[in-house]
C-alpha positions as CSV (number, residue, x, y, z in Angstrom):
1,M,55.2,331.8,122.7
2,S,59.2,332.0,122.2
3,V,62.0,334.1,123.9
4,M,61.4,336.8,121.6
5,D,57.5,336.9,123.0
6,T,58.6,336.8,126.9
7,L,58.1,339.4,128.4
8,V,58.0,340.7,132.1
9,I,55.1,342.9,132.6
10,Q,53.8,344.1,135.9
11,E,49.7,344.7,135.8
12,L,48.5,341.5,134.6
13,D,44.9,339.1,135.5
14,L,45.9,336.0,137.9
15,G,45.4,333.9,134.8
16,V,47.7,336.1,132.2
17,L,50.7,336.0,134.9
18,S,51.1,332.0,135.8
19,A,50.2,331.2,132.0
20,M,54.0,333.8,131.4
21,I,55.3,332.0,134.4
22,E,54.9,328.8,132.9
23,V,55.9,329.8,129.5
24,V,59.1,331.3,131.2
25,K,59.6,327.9,133.4
26,R,59.6,326.0,130.2
27,F,62.1,327.9,128.7
28,V,64.1,327.5,131.3
29,A,63.7,323.7,132.0
30,K,64.8,323.6,128.4
31,R,67.5,325.5,128.7
32,V,69.1,323.9,131.9
33,G,68.5,320.2,130.3
34,T,70.4,321.4,127.4
35,F,73.2,322.9,129.8
36,I,73.4,319.5,131.5
37,K,73.3,317.4,128.5
38,K,76.1,319.0,126.8
39,E,78.2,319.0,129.7
40,R,77.9,315.4,130.0
41,N,78.3,314.8,126.4
42,K,81.7,316.8,126.8
43,Q,83.0,314.9,129.4
44,N,82.1,311.6,127.7
45,M,79.6,310.7,130.6
46,S,77.3,308.3,130.2
47,I,73.6,309.3,131.4
48,R,73.3,306.3,133.9
49,A,76.7,306.9,135.2
50,C,76.1,311.0,136.0
51,A,72.4,310.1,137.2
52,K,73.8,307.6,139.6
53,D,76.5,310.0,141.2
54,S,73.9,312.5,141.3
55,L,71.3,309.9,143.3
56,I,69.3,310.2,140.9
57,S,67.5,307.8,138.4
58,H,68.5,307.9,134.0
59,T,64.9,308.2,133.7
60,T,64.4,311.1,135.9
61,L,68.2,312.8,134.5
62,A,67.1,311.8,130.9
63,N,63.3,313.6,131.2
64,I,65.9,316.9,132.7
65,E,68.2,316.9,129.7
66,N,65.1,316.8,127.5
67,G,63.2,319.8,129.2
68,K,59.9,318.0,130.3
69,T,61.1,318.4,134.0
70,Y,62.5,321.4,136.0
71,P,64.2,319.9,139.1
72,P,64.2,321.2,142.6
73,D,67.3,322.9,143.3
74,E,68.7,320.7,145.5
75,M,68.8,317.8,142.4
76,L,70.4,320.4,140.3
77,N,73.1,320.7,142.8
78,Y,73.9,317.1,142.6
79,I,74.2,317.2,139.2
80,F,76.4,320.3,138.9
81,D,78.5,318.8,141.5
82,K,79.1,315.3,139.3
83,L,80.1,317.7,136.2
84,M,81.9,320.0,138.0
85,I,79.7,322.9,136.3
86,E,80.2,326.0,139.0
87,N,77.2,327.6,140.5
88,D,77.0,330.4,138.9
89,I,74.4,329.2,136.6
90,F,71.8,329.7,139.5
91,A,72.9,333.4,138.9
92,Q,72.0,332.8,135.5
93,I,68.8,331.5,135.9
94,S,67.8,334.8,138.5
95,S,68.2,336.9,135.8
96,I,66.9,335.0,133.0
97,E,63.6,336.9,132.5
98,E,65.8,340.1,132.2
99,T,68.4,338.8,130.2
100,I,64.9,337.8,128.0
101,R,63.6,341.3,128.1
102,K,67.1,342.1,126.1
103,F,66.4,339.8,123.3
104,N,62.6,341.0,123.1
105,L,64.1,344.4,122.6
106,F,66.7,343.9,120.5
107,F,64.3,342.1,117.9
108,E,61.5,344.5,118.2
109,L,64.5,347.3,117.6
110,V,66.1,345.0,114.3
111,Y,61.6,345.1,113.6
112,K,61.4,348.7,113.5
113,Q,64.7,349.2,111.4
114,D,65.8,351.5,114.4
115,R,69.7,350.3,114.0
116,I,71.5,352.3,116.0
117,K,69.1,351.3,119.1
118,A,69.3,347.8,118.0
119,N,73.8,347.9,118.0
120,S,73.2,349.4,121.3
121,V,71.0,346.6,122.8
122,F,73.2,344.1,120.9
123,Q,76.0,345.4,122.4
124,E,74.4,345.2,125.8
125,I,73.4,341.2,125.0
126,L,77.1,340.4,124.5
127,E,78.1,342.1,128.0
128,I,75.7,339.8,129.5
129,E,77.3,337.0,127.5
130,E,80.5,337.5,128.2
131,K,80.3,337.2,132.0
132,A,79.9,333.7,132.0
133,E,82.1,331.0,130.9
134,R,79.6,328.7,130.3
135,H,76.1,330.6,129.3
136,L,72.7,329.0,130.1
137,L,71.8,330.5,127.0
138,E,74.3,330.3,124.6
139,L,71.9,328.9,121.5
140,D,70.0,332.0,122.5
141,F,73.0,334.7,122.4
142,C,73.6,332.6,118.6
143,L,70.6,333.3,117.1
144,I,70.4,336.5,118.5
145,K,74.4,337.0,117.1
146,L,72.5,335.5,113.7
147,I,70.3,338.0,113.3
148,Y,72.7,341.0,113.6
149,Y,75.2,339.5,111.2
150,T,72.6,339.1,108.8
151,S,70.7,342.6,109.3
152,C,72.3,344.4,110.9
153,N,76.2,344.4,110.0
154,R,76.2,341.5,107.7
155,N,79.0,339.3,107.9
156,S,78.5,335.7,106.3
157,E,81.6,334.5,107.7
158,R,80.7,334.9,111.3
159,A,76.5,334.2,110.2
160,K,78.1,330.8,109.0
161,V,79.9,329.7,112.0
162,L,76.3,330.4,113.9
163,I,74.1,328.8,111.4
164,D,76.5,325.5,112.4
165,S,76.3,325.8,115.9
166,I,72.7,326.4,116.1
167,D,72.0,323.2,113.6
168,Q,73.8,320.9,116.2
169,Y,71.5,321.5,118.8
170,I,68.3,322.8,116.7
171,D,65.8,320.4,118.4
172,D,66.6,322.6,121.2
173,L,65.0,325.9,119.3
174,F,60.7,326.1,120.6
175,E,58.7,326.5,117.0
176,E,58.5,330.5,117.2
177,E,62.3,330.2,117.7
178,L,62.8,327.8,114.7
179,V,60.8,330.7,113.0
180,I,63.0,332.5,113.1
181,Y,65.9,330.5,112.5
182,W,65.1,329.7,109.2
183,L,64.0,333.4,108.5
184,Y,67.3,334.8,109.7
185,K,69.1,331.5,108.1
186,S,67.6,332.3,104.4
187,Q,68.8,335.7,104.6
188,Y,72.6,334.4,104.7
189,L,71.4,332.1,102.1
190,K,70.2,334.7,100.3
191,N,73.1,337.1,100.3
192,N,75.5,333.7,99.1
193,N,73.1,333.3,96.2
194,K,71.9,329.9,97.5
195,L,68.3,330.8,96.8
196,D,66.4,328.0,96.4
197,E,67.6,326.9,99.8
198,A,66.4,330.7,100.7
199,E,63.1,329.9,99.2
200,S,62.5,326.5,101.1
201,L,63.2,327.9,104.4
202,L,61.5,330.1,104.6
203,L,58.2,328.5,103.0
204,K,58.9,326.2,106.1
205,A,58.9,329.2,108.3
206,K,55.4,330.6,106.8
207,A,53.6,327.4,107.0
208,L,54.9,327.4,110.8
209,T,53.6,330.7,112.0
210,K,50.4,332.5,112.5
211,D,52.6,336.1,113.9
212,D,52.4,338.7,112.1
213,R,55.3,340.2,112.5
214,Y,57.1,336.7,111.7
215,L,55.0,336.4,108.4
216,S,55.4,340.3,107.4
217,L,59.1,339.7,107.3
218,I,58.6,336.1,105.7
219,Y,56.5,337.7,102.4
220,N,59.4,340.4,102.5
221,F,62.0,337.8,102.1
222,L,60.6,335.8,99.5
223,G,59.2,338.5,97.6
224,I,64.0,339.5,97.8
225,V,64.4,335.7,96.8
226,C,62.1,335.4,93.8
227,T,62.5,338.7,92.4
228,L,66.1,337.2,92.0
229,R,64.8,334.4,90.4
230,D,62.8,336.5,88.2
231,K,59.9,335.1,89.5
232,T,58.2,338.7,89.7
233,A,54.6,338.2,89.5
234,I,54.8,335.6,92.5
235,A,57.9,338.3,94.3
236,M,54.7,341.3,93.9
237,T,52.5,339.1,95.7
238,Y,54.3,338.1,98.5
239,Y,55.5,341.9,98.4
240,L,51.9,343.5,98.8
241,E,51.0,340.8,102.0
242,A,54.3,342.2,103.8
243,K,53.4,345.9,103.0
244,K,49.7,344.6,104.3
245,I,51.2,343.7,107.2
246,F,53.6,346.7,107.8
247,D,50.9,349.5,107.1
248,I,48.1,347.7,109.8
249,K,51.4,347.8,112.6
250,M,52.0,350.9,111.9
251,N,55.2,350.4,110.6
252,Y,55.7,353.1,108.3
253,I,59.9,352.7,107.8
254,R,59.4,348.4,106.8
255,S,56.2,349.7,104.2
256,L,58.3,352.3,102.5
257,Y,61.4,349.7,102.0
258,V,59.2,347.3,100.9
259,N,58.0,349.9,98.0
260,T,61.9,350.2,97.7
261,N,61.7,346.2,96.9
262,I,58.8,346.6,94.6
263,V,61.0,349.2,92.2
264,V,63.7,346.3,92.1
265,A,60.7,344.0,90.6
266,Y,59.5,346.2,88.1
267,V,63.2,346.6,87.1
268,Y,63.4,343.0,86.4
269,S,60.1,342.5,84.3
270,K,61.2,345.7,82.3
271,A,58.4,348.1,83.7
272,Y,61.0,351.0,83.9
273,E,58.5,353.3,83.7
274,D,56.5,352.3,86.2
275,A,60.2,351.6,88.4
276,I,61.0,355.6,87.8
277,S,57.4,356.9,89.1
278,A,57.9,354.6,92.3
279,C,61.4,355.3,92.8
280,V,60.3,359.3,92.7
281,E,57.5,358.7,94.9
282,N,59.7,356.8,97.7
283,I,62.7,359.4,97.5
284,E,59.9,362.3,98.1
285,I,58.5,360.2,101.2
286,A,61.7,359.7,102.4
287,E,62.8,362.8,102.7
288,Q,60.3,363.7,105.0
289,L,61.0,360.8,107.2
290,S,65.1,362.1,106.9
291,L,65.7,358.0,105.7
292,H,68.5,358.6,103.8
293,K,69.6,355.1,103.1
294,V,65.7,355.1,101.2
295,I,66.8,358.3,99.1
296,G,69.8,356.5,98.4
297,V,68.8,353.0,97.3
298,N,65.8,355.1,95.0
299,A,68.3,357.1,93.8
300,Q,70.4,354.1,93.1
301,N,67.7,352.3,91.9
302,L,66.7,355.3,89.3
303,S,70.3,355.7,88.0
304,Y,70.4,352.2,87.1
305,V,67.2,352.6,85.0
306,Y,67.8,355.5,83.5
307,M,71.0,353.9,81.9
308,M,69.0,351.1,80.6
309,L,66.7,353.3,79.1
310,K,69.9,354.9,77.5
311,E,69.0,358.3,79.0
312,Y,72.6,358.6,80.2
313,E,72.6,362.5,80.8
314,R,69.6,361.4,83.7
315,V,72.2,359.0,85.6
316,N,74.6,361.4,87.1
317,E,72.1,363.2,88.8
318,Y,70.8,360.4,91.0
319,V,74.6,358.4,90.8
320,K,75.4,362.0,93.1
321,L,71.8,361.6,95.4
322,S,72.8,358.8,96.2
323,I,76.2,358.7,97.4
324,E,75.2,362.0,99.0
325,H,72.5,359.9,101.1
326,G,75.2,356.7,101.6
327,V,75.6,354.3,98.7
328,V,74.7,350.9,99.3
329,D,76.2,349.3,96.2
330,N,79.7,350.6,94.5
331,G,78.3,349.7,91.4
332,V,76.4,353.0,91.4
333,Y,80.1,354.4,90.3
334,F,80.0,352.2,87.5
335,N,76.6,353.0,86.2
336,N,78.0,356.4,86.1
337,A,81.2,355.5,84.6
338,Y,79.4,353.7,81.9
339,S,77.0,356.2,81.1
340,Y,80.0,358.9,80.7
341,L,81.5,356.3,78.3
342,K,78.3,356.0,76.1
343,L,78.0,360.0,75.9
344,N,81.5,360.0,74.8
345,K,83.3,361.9,78.2
346,I,85.9,359.9,78.5
347,S,87.7,362.5,81.2
348,S,84.4,362.0,83.3
349,C,84.3,358.4,82.8
350,Q,88.1,357.7,83.5
351,Y,87.0,359.8,86.8
352,W,84.5,357.7,87.9
353,I,86.1,354.3,87.2
354,N,88.9,355.4,89.4
355,E,86.6,356.4,91.6
356,G,84.5,352.8,92.4
357,R,87.9,351.6,92.5
358,T,89.0,353.3,95.6
359,K,85.4,352.2,97.3
360,M,85.7,348.7,96.1
361,L,85.5,346.1,98.2
362,K,88.1,343.2,98.0
363,S,85.4,340.9,97.1
364,E,84.0,342.8,94.6
365,T,85.7,340.9,92.2
366,M,82.7,341.1,89.3
367,L,83.0,344.9,89.6
368,S,86.4,345.0,88.9
369,Y,86.1,343.1,85.9
370,L,83.6,345.8,85.0
371,F,86.1,348.9,85.5
372,D,88.5,346.6,83.5
373,Y,86.0,346.2,80.8
374,L,85.7,350.3,80.3
375,D,89.5,351.3,80.3
376,Y,89.3,348.6,77.2
377,R,86.6,350.3,76.2
378,I,89.0,353.8,76.6
379,E,91.4,352.2,74.8
380,N,89.2,351.0,72.2
381,N,90.5,347.8,72.6
382,L,87.3,345.7,71.5
383,Q,88.6,342.2,71.3
384,E,90.0,342.6,75.3
385,S,86.4,344.2,76.3
386,I,84.9,341.5,75.1
387,N,87.4,338.9,76.8
388,V,86.2,340.0,80.4
389,L,83.0,340.3,79.4
390,D,82.9,336.6,78.6
391,H,85.0,335.9,81.5
392,I,82.4,337.5,83.7
393,L,79.6,334.8,81.8
394,Q,82.0,331.5,82.0
395,T,82.4,332.4,86.3
396,K,80.1,329.6,87.8
397,N,79.8,331.1,91.4
398,Y,78.5,334.4,91.3
399,E,79.9,337.1,94.2
400,P,76.2,338.1,96.3
401,S,76.4,341.6,94.9
402,F,76.5,340.1,91.3
403,T,72.9,339.7,90.5
404,N,70.6,338.0,87.7
405,Q,70.2,341.5,86.4
406,D,73.6,342.2,86.3
407,R,73.7,339.1,84.2
408,K,71.3,340.1,81.5
409,M,73.3,343.7,81.4
410,V,76.3,342.5,80.8
411,L,74.9,339.8,78.1
412,K,73.4,342.4,76.4
413,E,76.8,344.6,76.4
414,I,78.4,340.8,74.7
415,V,76.1,340.7,72.0
416,E,76.2,344.3,70.9
417,L,80.1,343.6,71.4
418,G,80.0,341.1,69.2
419,T,77.2,342.0,66.2
420,E,79.4,345.6,65.9
421,T,82.5,343.2,65.5
422,G,81.5,340.5,63.4
423,N,82.5,338.2,66.0
424,T,80.0,334.9,65.1
425,E,81.6,332.7,68.1
426,I,80.3,335.4,70.4
427,L,77.0,335.7,68.9
428,S,76.5,331.7,68.7
429,K,77.4,331.2,72.8
430,Y,75.1,334.1,73.8
431,G,72.7,335.2,71.2
432,K,70.2,332.2,72.3
433,E,70.4,333.1,76.3
434,I,69.7,337.0,75.6
435,L,66.9,335.7,74.0
436,E,65.5,333.6,76.9
437,F,66.0,336.6,79.1
């Protein structure tokens, strides 16, 4: 049982209560030991010197630091005095169960996709952390913040700092905490296009747990990673496993998000009719539950599918629906601009290019190049259009928002232009790759 699972429950039989008390004691012992070890190392003090001045044996101190022994308060006072640790640590220990409850509540809210309440509890957790200059639960606060910055409020830079901090003390994580860490570190890796590493970590996490909550998230993340790696058959297997657990737990919001991910797998495998049917069904259910983000994502997926099917008249309908319910990906503006270009409605195309540029994030450099491409197409400057697409395809490190599916679209476009202009160099360069896709 991990920090996330530790709850204070009033009405329990004595056996269960005794077991839960032991879990909390074991957790506190490990965190106190880690804290003492970190403080001792900061002061460049050997374990023997610290033990001698604290009037205990170095073996006893080693057992304390490794979390094998929880010392009596008098012994802790000796150690804290030697390391000049303020006694607010005792106050932290006395309130540790309340802090653990906050951690558990936060994770449950994230699991249920209740981001508003999760954000509120996260702020309460930060307030607890800020009360102490040196907190006993520093590692656990890092883990909670990693969950937040990879799933609630994505921030790769902060996530990377937290991962580096946790990696230094990874041996101090309990088994279930390690599963959670690998789960959300894989999310960071996926967000940064490190798909091989993400899949490897998720498989390690899967092998380490039997908890359905964690397994459902692991299966869903594995499905996403396998979809991005064009392993759509395997992805579908993982998605169905995740959906089965979410349905059993009556976590219908998560289940609906899995349905949305299945749509993406359909798109990657070019099963466009299946994608359309699934999107329409998802939107109908999401409208009944007022899940605006689900509506927006599925509308955006429909705009992309109709663009790929060359049914350009239908793209605008779903772009507007996506924007109405909250755009998830600014690529939706490109979908509309591109479709209006194909319909030869140049003023509308230019309007959506301009709209897209105003919404575009600084990190979305590939999207910026795609808008440049459309500008050159409006000018009928086919050579510069080819040059822009060639530059995109030659870029080695794609940003997270630019997926293999986007690369396929760019490949298709550059080969069509190469054929139209008789550019044998481009056809020779990319013809084989598009056949492989």
